[in-house]
C-alpha positions as CSV (number, residue, x, y, z in Angstrom):
1,M,114.1,113.9,110.5
2,S,114.9,112.7,114.0
3,R,115.3,109.0,114.8
4,R,111.8,108.9,116.2
5,G,110.5,110.6,113.1
6,W,112.1,107.9,110.9
7,A,110.8,105.1,113.1
8,L,107.3,106.5,112.7
9,F,107.8,107.0,109.0
10,V,108.9,103.4,108.4
11,A,106.1,102.1,110.5
12,M,103.5,104.1,108.6
13,A,105.0,103.1,105.2
14,V,104.6,99.5,106.1
15,I,101.2,99.7,107.7
16,W,99.7,101.8,104.9
17,G,101.3,99.6,102.3
18,V,99.5,96.5,103.6
19,P,95.9,97.7,102.9
20,Y,96.3,97.3,99.1
21,L,96.6,93.5,99.8
22,L,93.9,93.4,102.4
23,I,91.4,95.5,100.4
24,K,91.9,93.2,97.4
25,V,90.9,90.2,99.5
26,A,88.0,92.0,101.3
27,V,86.3,93.5,98.2
28,G,86.3,90.1,96.6
29,E,83.5,89.3,99.1
30,F,82.0,92.6,100.3
31,S,81.1,95.9,98.6
32,P,83.5,98.8,99.0
33,V,80.9,100.7,101.1
34,L,80.7,97.8,103.6
35,V,84.5,97.5,103.8
36,V,84.9,101.2,104.5
37,F,82.1,101.2,107.1
38,A,83.5,98.1,108.8
39,R,87.1,99.4,109.1
40,C,85.8,102.8,110.4
41,A,83.5,101.1,112.9
42,I,86.2,98.8,114.2
43,G,88.7,101.7,114.5
44,A,86.2,103.8,116.3
45,A,85.3,101.0,118.6
46,V,88.9,100.8,119.7
47,L,89.8,104.5,119.9
48,L,86.6,106.1,121.1
49,P,86.5,104.2,124.5
50,W,90.2,105.1,125.0
51,T,89.5,108.7,124.3
52,I,86.5,108.8,126.7
53,A,88.4,107.0,129.4
54,R,91.2,109.6,129.3
55,G,88.7,112.4,129.5
56,Q,89.8,113.8,126.1
57,L,86.4,113.6,124.2
58,R,84.7,116.7,125.6
59,P,87.8,119.0,125.3
60,A,88.3,117.8,121.7
61,L,84.7,118.4,120.7
62,R,85.2,122.1,121.6
63,H,87.1,122.2,118.2
64,W,84.2,120.5,116.4
65,R,84.4,122.7,113.3
66,A,88.1,121.9,112.7
67,L,87.4,118.2,113.5
68,L,84.6,118.1,111.0
69,L,86.8,119.7,108.3
70,F,89.6,117.2,108.9
71,T,87.1,114.3,108.8
72,V,85.7,115.4,105.5
73,L,89.1,116.1,103.9
74,E,90.9,112.9,105.2
75,M,88.2,110.2,105.4
76,T,84.6,110.8,104.5
77,G,85.2,112.4,101.1
78,P,88.4,110.7,99.9
79,W,87.4,107.1,100.7
80,L,84.1,107.4,98.9
81,L,85.7,109.2,95.9
82,L,88.5,106.6,95.6
83,S,86.1,103.7,95.7
84,W,84.1,105.3,92.9
85,A,87.1,106.3,90.8
86,E,88.8,102.9,91.0
87,Q,85.8,101.4,89.2
88,S,87.2,102.9,86.0
89,L,90.8,103.7,86.7
90,S,93.6,101.2,87.0
91,S,95.3,100.8,90.4
92,S,98.6,101.9,88.8
93,L,97.2,105.2,87.5
94,T,95.4,105.8,90.8
95,G,98.6,105.2,92.8
96,L,100.5,107.6,90.6
97,L,97.9,110.3,90.9
98,V,97.8,110.0,94.7
99,A,101.6,110.4,94.7
100,A,100.9,114.1,93.8
101,V,99.9,114.6,97.5
102,P,103.3,115.9,98.7
103,F,103.5,118.4,95.9
104,V,100.0,119.8,96.6
105,A,100.9,119.9,100.3
106,A,104.0,121.9,99.6
107,L,102.1,124.3,97.5
108,T,99.4,124.7,100.1
109,A,101.9,125.2,102.8
110,R,103.6,127.9,100.7
111,L,100.4,129.7,100.1
112,A,99.6,129.5,103.8
113,G,103.0,131.0,104.7
114,D,104.6,127.9,106.2
115,E,108.2,128.7,107.3
116,D,109.3,125.2,106.3
117,R,110.3,126.1,102.7
118,L,110.6,123.6,100.0
119,S,114.3,123.4,99.0
120,P,115.5,122.4,95.5
121,V,116.8,119.1,97.0
122,R,113.4,118.2,98.3
123,V,111.7,119.0,95.0
124,V,114.2,116.7,93.2
125,G,113.5,114.0,95.8
126,M,109.8,114.3,95.1
127,L,110.3,114.0,91.4
128,I,112.5,111.0,91.8
129,G,109.9,109.4,94.0
130,V,107.2,109.9,91.3
131,V,109.5,108.4,88.7
132,G,110.1,105.4,91.0
133,I,106.4,104.9,91.4
134,A,105.8,105.0,87.7
135,A,108.5,102.4,87.2
136,L,107.0,100.2,90.0
137,L,103.4,100.3,88.9
138,G,103.5,101.1,85.2
139,L,101.0,103.5,83.8
140,D,97.8,102.3,82.2
141,V,95.8,105.3,80.9
142,G,93.7,103.3,78.5
143,G,90.0,104.0,79.0
144,A,90.7,106.5,81.8
145,Q,87.8,108.8,82.4
146,L,88.3,112.5,83.1
147,S,85.5,112.4,85.8
148,A,87.3,109.7,87.7
149,I,90.7,111.5,87.4
150,G,88.9,114.6,88.7
151,A,87.7,112.6,91.7
152,V,91.2,111.4,92.5
153,A,92.4,115.0,92.2
154,L,89.9,116.0,94.9
155,V,91.2,113.1,97.0
156,V,94.8,114.5,96.5
157,V,93.6,118.0,97.7
158,G,91.9,116.5,100.7
159,Y,94.9,114.3,101.7
160,A,97.3,117.3,101.2
161,T,95.3,119.8,103.3
162,A,94.0,117.6,106.1
163,P,97.3,117.4,108.0
164,M,97.6,121.2,107.9
165,V,94.2,121.3,109.8
166,V,95.8,119.2,112.5
167,T,98.9,121.3,112.9
168,R,97.2,124.7,112.7
169,A,93.7,124.2,114.2
170,L,94.1,121.2,116.4
171,P,97.6,121.5,117.9
172,D,96.4,120.8,121.5
173,V,94.0,118.0,120.6
174,P,95.5,114.5,121.1
175,G,95.8,112.6,117.8
176,V,94.0,109.6,119.1
177,A,91.0,111.8,120.0
178,V,91.0,113.3,116.5
179,A,91.1,109.9,114.9
180,A,88.4,108.5,117.2
181,I,86.0,111.3,116.4
182,A,86.7,111.3,112.7
183,L,86.2,107.5,112.4
184,T,83.0,107.7,114.4
185,V,81.6,110.4,112.2
186,T,82.6,108.6,109.0
187,A,81.1,105.3,110.2
188,L,77.8,107.1,110.9
189,V,77.8,108.7,107.4
190,Y,78.3,105.3,105.8
191,A,76.0,103.4,108.1
192,P,72.7,103.9,106.2
193,F,74.3,102.4,103.1
194,A,76.3,99.6,104.8
195,L,74.0,98.3,107.5
196,P,71.6,96.6,105.0
197,Q,74.7,94.6,103.8
198,V,76.0,93.6,107.3
199,G,74.1,90.3,107.0
200,E,76.8,89.2,104.5
201,L,79.5,89.1,107.2
202,P,78.7,85.9,109.1
203,G,78.8,83.6,106.1
204,A,81.9,85.1,104.5
205,P,85.2,83.3,104.1
206,A,87.6,83.6,107.0
207,D,90.3,85.3,104.9
208,A,87.9,88.1,104.0
209,L,86.8,88.6,107.6
210,V,90.4,88.6,108.8
211,S,91.3,91.2,106.2
212,V,88.5,93.5,107.3
213,A,89.5,93.0,111.0
214,V,93.2,93.8,110.3
215,L,92.1,96.8,108.2
216,G,90.1,98.2,111.1
217,L,92.5,97.4,114.0
218,V,96.0,97.9,112.4
219,C,95.6,99.8,109.2
220,T,93.0,102.3,110.6
221,A,93.1,102.6,114.4
222,L,96.8,102.0,115.0
223,A,97.9,103.7,111.7
224,L,96.0,106.9,112.4
225,A,97.4,107.2,115.9
226,L,100.9,106.8,114.5
227,F,100.2,109.2,111.6
228,F,99.2,112.0,114.0
229,A,102.4,111.4,115.9
230,L,104.4,111.5,112.6
231,I,102.7,114.8,111.6
232,R,103.7,116.4,114.9
233,E,107.2,115.0,114.8
234,A,108.1,115.7,111.2
235,G,105.5,118.2,109.9
236,P,102.7,117.6,107.4
237,Q,104.9,117.9,104.3
238,R,107.4,115.3,105.3
239,A,104.7,113.0,106.8
240,L,102.9,112.9,103.4
241,V,106.0,111.6,101.6
242,I,104.8,108.1,102.8
243,T,102.5,108.3,99.7
244,F,105.7,107.5,97.7
245,V,106.6,104.5,99.9
246,N,103.2,102.8,100.3
247,P,102.9,101.5,96.7
248,A,106.5,100.2,96.9
249,V,105.7,98.3,100.1
250,A,102.5,96.9,98.5
251,V,104.4,95.7,95.4
252,L,107.1,94.2,97.6
253,L,104.5,92.3,99.6
254,G,103.0,91.0,96.5
255,V,106.4,89.5,95.5
256,L,107.0,88.1,99.0
257,L,103.5,86.8,99.9
258,L,101.7,86.3,96.6
259,D,104.6,84.9,94.5
260,E,104.2,87.8,92.1
261,P,107.2,88.2,89.7
262,F,110.2,90.4,90.6
263,T,110.1,92.6,87.6
264,L,112.6,95.1,86.2
265,G,110.2,97.9,87.2
266,L,110.5,96.7,90.8
267,A,114.3,96.5,90.6
268,V,114.5,100.1,89.2
269,G,111.6,101.7,90.9
270,L,112.2,100.6,94.5
271,P,115.7,102.2,94.8
272,L,114.3,105.4,93.2
273,V,111.4,105.6,95.6
274,L,113.8,105.1,98.6
275,L,116.2,107.7,97.3
276,G,113.4,110.2,96.6
277,C,112.1,109.6,100.1
278,V,115.4,110.4,101.7
279,L,115.9,113.6,99.7
280,A,112.3,114.8,100.0
281,T,112.4,114.5,103.8
282,R,115.6,116.4,104.3
283,R,115.5,119.3,106.6
284,S,115.6,122.5,104.7
285,P,118.3,125.0,105.6
286,T,116.9,127.6,107.9
287,R,117.1,131.3,106.9
288,P,118.3,133.6,109.7
289,R,115.4,135.8,111.0
290,R,115.5,139.5,110.6
291,S,115.9,139.9,114.4
292,E,118.9,137.6,114.4
293,L,120.5,139.6,111.5
294,T,120.0,142.8,113.4
295,E,121.7,141.4,116.5
296,V,124.7,140.2,114.4
297,D,125.0,143.5,112.7
298,S,124.9,145.4,115.9
299,A,127.7,143.2,117.3
300,V,130.0,143.9,114.4
301,P,132.3,147.0,115.1
């Protein structure tokens, strides 16, 4: 990747590693539905006026079908399914299952005829990343329900295919406009279930309110704007490798901010995640096109 791509990648890895900590604080006071609605509403309140002021809303809405598909695949469906699945799955197992996103993205791209082929080095990098996550989080499968695992599998498919919708169907739509519309639609979907609970917000502890605010402003509004920039800079397959790094950042923050122990799993898993990340994002060697081969052949006496 380019230097700009790496800068965006690192920023996204950190920003989307923080929500694990913030959500843990927020759901201690509010229901998952209210937390999701609040972060979407805050994100939409920031990005939608910006989109309207720049005259990007009406042109973007011309692609409403692709926008709706992206919204369902990236936000509306996955966030509800994850909230439901984590009621019976451990966070470690959920994190490990979500780490399958880059593999599914690579398979989907292959089926769609993407020219960015998956080299053996990148496959090895992904496998190393998964092993690193397993070492970081451990694996608790006790009591896991097949229905919950199936829900996370649907989340993985959504996360893997949504960026392809951006690159293929929305190449000319600014990322901020896509994020603004998707957040607005998702907030409207959750509103009937969350609005009866809004009365809980004023009397809540300050740390829970700050967590929800940071989730909406930084981990949703800012993060989505950066994510679209990363997709267009590095491609959907490489952009999704952040799913390896996010759990590592979350565990590291737990050690630094919550005085959690520095375990052997962290000492072994973190280097593996970083190594896998470097290998999985390497640029694949380009194959010469048929036209280029013809030109070379014709030039040889």
